N, C-alpha and C positions, 0 to 999 in steps of 0.2 A: 208263278202259280201259287195259290194260297193253300195253306195246310190247315185242316181243321184240328184244333187242339182240344182233345177230350180230357176231361178229368178222370183220374184213375178211379175205377169203380171200387167201392168198399166191398170187401168180401163178406162182411157180416154187418147187420144192423146192430145186433148185440152179440158179442163174442160168446161162443159156446161155454167157455170157462165161467163167464159171468152168469149165464143162464142157470148154472148149477150151484148158484150161491147158497140157496136154502138147504141144499143137501150136503155141501162140503165147505162152505165158507166159515171162516174162523169165528164170526159172531154167532152163527147158529149151532156150532158144535162146541168149540173150546170154551167160549165165553159163558155159555149156559152151564157147562160142567163146572167151571170155576166157581160158580155161585154156591156150590156145595162144599167148597174147600176155601174157607175164608182167608187164610194166610196166603194161599196161592193167588187168590183174587186180589188181595192187597198188593202183592208183588207185581202183578200184571198191570193194574190200573193206578197204583200208588194211593189207593184209598180203600176203605172198607165197603162191604156190600151195602150197608145201611147208608153210608155217605153217598154212594153212587145212586141209590134209589131215591134219596131225598133230593139230590141234585137233578135227577131226571124229572121228578115231579115239578120242580120249579121251572125247568127249561122246556118241557114238552110243548106248551102252547107256541113258543117261538120256533121250535124245530119241526112242527107238523106241516107237511106239504100236502097240497091237494092232489088227488089221483086224477090222471088223465086217461084218455082212451088208449094211449099207446103203451104206457108202462106204469107199474106199481111204484109209488114213491118209497124212498128209504125211510124207515120209521125212526122216530126220535131217539129211541134207545140205541139203535145201531149208529146213528149219527154221533151221539155222545161217546159211544165206545171207540169209534174211529178217531175222533179228536183227542180223547184222553190217551189213546195208544200212541198217537203222534207225539203228544207232549211228553209222555213218560219214557219214550225210547229215543226220539229224534230220528227214527227211521225215515227213509225217503218216502215220498208219496207213492212211488212205484212199488216199493216193498210192501207197504200197507195195502195198496190196491190188490196186489197178488194174494196176500193172505186172507183178505176179506172178500176177494172175488168181486171187486168193483173196478170201474174205470179210473184211470189216473186223474182225469179232469174232475171226476165225481168226488174223489178224495180231496182234491184241492179246494173245491167248492164247499165241501162239508167242513173242513178245518177252518176256513175263513168265516163261514156263517156261524159255526158253533162257538168260535172264539168271541165273535160279536155278541152272541146270546149270553155267554158266560159273563162277560163284562156288564152288559145291560141289566141282567137279572140279579147279579150278586153285589154290584158296587154300592148300592144305597145302604145295604145292611153290613157289608163286610169291608168296604173301603170308602166310607162317606167323607164328605168335606168336613174337616175338623171344626167343631164349635169351640167357644172359649172354655166351656165346661169340660170338653174332651181334652183340651190342652192341659187343664188343671189336673184332671185325672191321670194323664200321662206323667206329669211332673211329680205327682204323689207316688206313682209306681216307681219312677227312677230313684226317688229318695229312699223308698222302702227297700227296694231290691238291690240297687247299685250304689247307694249312699251318695247320690248326686242330686241335690235339691234344685228346684227351678229349671229342670232340664225338660225340654219339649220333645226331645228325640235325638237319635243318632243318625248321622247322614253318611252315605257312601255313594259312589258311582262306579259303574262298570261298563266296559265296552263289550257289546254282544256281537260276536263274529257273524257276518252274513256273507253270502256269495255276492260278488261284485255285480250290482245292478247294471243292466244294459244302458249304455250311453251316459253313465254317471261320471265319467272321468275320475278325478281324484276326490270327489265330494265325500265319499265314505272312507277314504284311505287314511288310516290313523298312524300314530307314531310308532306302533309296533310292527308296521308293515302288513297289516291285514285290513280288511274292509269291515266296518262296524257301524252300528247305531249305539246310542248311549242310553243307559237306564240310570237315572238319578233317583234315589229313594231315601225317604225319611222313615225310620222304624221306631216302634215303641219299646218299652222295657220288657215286654213279653214276647219278643220275636215276631211281631206282626207289622206289616206295612201300614204306615200312616198316610203317606203321600207318595205317589210314583209319578215321575216325569220322564217319558220315553220319547225318543225320536230325534234328538240332536245328532247331527252328522258326525261320523268318526273323525273327519278331517279338522273339525273345530279344535282349537287349543284346549287342553284340559282345564287350564286356568280360566278360560272364558266360558266354558260350558255352563258352570253354575251361575255366573253373572247374567248370562243370556237366557237361562231357563225360565219357565213360567214360575217355578218354585222360588228361584232366586229373586226374580222381580217382585213376586208377592211379598216375600220377606222384607225386601228393601223398601217397598212402598207401604208396608204395614197393613196389608189387606187380608191377613190370614186369621183374624179374630184372636190374636195372641194376647194373653193376659197382661195387664200392666205390671211394672216392676213390683216386687214384694220382698220382704225381709227374709234372709236366710235363717233357718231354724236355730234359735239360741244365740243369734248374733245381731241384735237390734242396733248395736253400735256401728255396724257397717252400712246402715241405711237400707233403703229399698234398692234391690239389685235386679237387673234385667233377667227375664227368662231367656234361656239360651239353647242352642243346638250344639251338640258335640260332634267333632269331625277330626280327620287326620290332616297331615301336611299337604294334602292335595287341594285343600280349601283355604280361602283367605280368612284372616282374622277380622271379625266384624263385631259390632256391639251386640249382635244376636247370634253370633257363631264363634265358638271357641275352637282353637287348634293348639297343639302342644307348643311349648317353648322350644325354639331351635337350639341345636348344639349338643355336644357330648359331655363336656366337663361342666355340668350345671351345678349350682349350689343345691343343697338338700331341699329347700322349700320349693324350688322349681321342679325338681325331680319328683317330689310328692304330688305336685299339681299334675304333672304329665302322667303319673301312674293312675291317679284318680280319674283323669280324663280318659285314658286308655281303657280303663275298666268299664266305663259306661259306653264308650264309643265302639268297642269290639262287638257289641250286639249287632250292629249293622253288617259287619263282616260275616257273622254267624248266619244272619238271615239270607244273605246272598248264597252262602254255602248250602243252606236248607233248600233254597229255590233250585239250585243246580243239581243237588242230590235227588230231590224229589222228581224234578222234571228234566230228564237227561237230554232233552232237546237243546239245552244250553251247554251241554258238554261237547257239542259239535258245531260246525259252521251251519247256520240256518240256511237251508236250501229252499227258500220260499221267495215269492215276489216281495219287493220292498214295501208295497202297500199292505202286505199281510204281516210283516215283521212286528209292527206296533200292536196289532191285534193279538198276536201270539204272546207277546211279553205282558200286556195288560191282563189277558186272561189267566196266565200263569200266576201273576202276582195276586189277583183277587182270589184265585183258587187256593193259594197258600194260606191266606187268611181264613177262608172257609174251612180248611182242613185243620186249622189250629184255633179252636174255640177260645174265647176270652177266658182267662183264668186257668187254662190247661198248659202244662209245660212238658210236652212230650214230642217226640219226633219218630214217625213210623218209617224210618229208613230200613231197608232190607239188607240182608247180608251180601247180596250180589252186587251192591253198589261198587263201582270201580273208579279208578282215578280218571279225571276228566281228560278226554282226548283234546278238547279245546277249552281249557278253563277260562272263566270270565276274567277279562283283563282289567286291572285297576287303572286309576288315573296316575299321571305323573305328579310328582310333588310340585306344589305351587311356590315358586321362588321369585324374589325380586319385587314383591308388592309390599310397600311400606304401609302398615296399618295406621289408622287414625289414632290420635291420642285417646279419644273416648273408648275405642275398642280395646286398646292396651289397658286402660284403667279398669274395664270390666273384668278382664282376665286377672289383673292384679287383685281385685276384690275376692275372686274365687280362690286364688292362690292363698291369700291371707286366711280365708275361711277354713280351707282344708288343713292349714297348719295351726289352727287354733283349737283349744279344748272343746269348743262347740262343734267343730266340723271334722276333727280328726277321727280316724278309725284305728283300732289297737294294732293292727298288723301292718300299717303302711310303712313304718320306719324300718321294720325288719325286711320288708320287701325291697325298698329302695337301696338299703345297705347291702343286701344280698346280691343285688343286681350290679354292684360296682365291680 
C-alpha cells in the first residue's frame, strides 16, 4: 500500500512576533530613541548620527525594494541598521532577528545585500584603485609622518575565523587549527586601507598566500601604477632607489618589499634599519586592530555562508575608510570594547626563501640611508641601545 506523504503545514504565514515589529521591534523603538543620545548611538552603531544619515542617503537607492501585494518591504534605513548591528556586534542572525522582530532568513538576505551595497557605493571614493599620484602622495605622508621615504604602504595579513563550510574538507583549515579565509591589506600612513585582497583559503601556506594573491601578482608584474625609482631625500649619492612596501617576517624580501634583517645579535646599523622599518610597518597592525575593535564581528568566528564572508570583510574595510576621513587621526572606540574572543590570527614567519641579490641590495641602500646624516633621526640610537 502507498502512503501519502504530506508536508507539515506552516502554523503561520508570518509569525505573530514579526507582525508586531513596528510596535516592539528594536529599530522602531530603541534605534529611534538613540538618535537623541549621540554617544549611545555611536556605541550602538560604531558611527555618529550624521555618518549614519549620510551613509543612508548614499545607499538608499540600492536598498529600496518594491512593495508587493503580500507584504510591505523592509525600508532602507532598517536594512542598514540591521547590517551595521551585525558588523558592530558579531551577534548571530537569530539574535538580531529576535531583537528586530524579523525572520532569520530575512536578516541573512539583508546582511548579504547591504554589504554588497556598501562596497559598490563606497569603494570608488573611499577605496579606489591607486593611481601613480596617489602612490606619490602616500610616499610623502610616510616620509612626513613616519620618517620613511619612498614608502608606498605597510602590508599585513590576517586569518579571519569562519565556521567550517559544508563539504569543504580541509580547504579552509589553517595552521592554527581553525577554519579561515585570509585578508591581505596594504595601508597608508594615516591608518586607511589602500588595497584589500580577501578570499584566499586558510589551508594555503602563509608564505604562498602573498605570492598567489592578486596584490602580489600585480606588484610582481608591475601593473599597479607604482612610481619609478627616485632619490632618497638628501642622498643623491645613493642614486635612484625603488619605492617599497614595508612588511614583517611573514613576507619575503623583494625589490619592492622590505622585511627586517633576521637574527638577534645584529650590528647597530641593521638594528637601526629594523627599528625604522618596524616604526613604519606597525601602522598595518594598528589598522587591523581598529577594524576588529570597531566591527566586533571579527572578534568571533564568522557564522555566515562562505559566499558571504568576502562581502562582510570588504564592506567592513571600506566602512573603516569612510569613518576615517583623510587628514583626521582619531578613533571612536568606546569604553565597552573588550578583549577579542577570537582575535585575528597573523601569518607564520616566512623562512627558507633566499632573496635575490637585487632585493638584498635595495634593503642595503635603505639601511645605509637610515644610518647617514641625511636619513637618521635623533632618537634612533637611544632606542636601539635601550632595546639591548
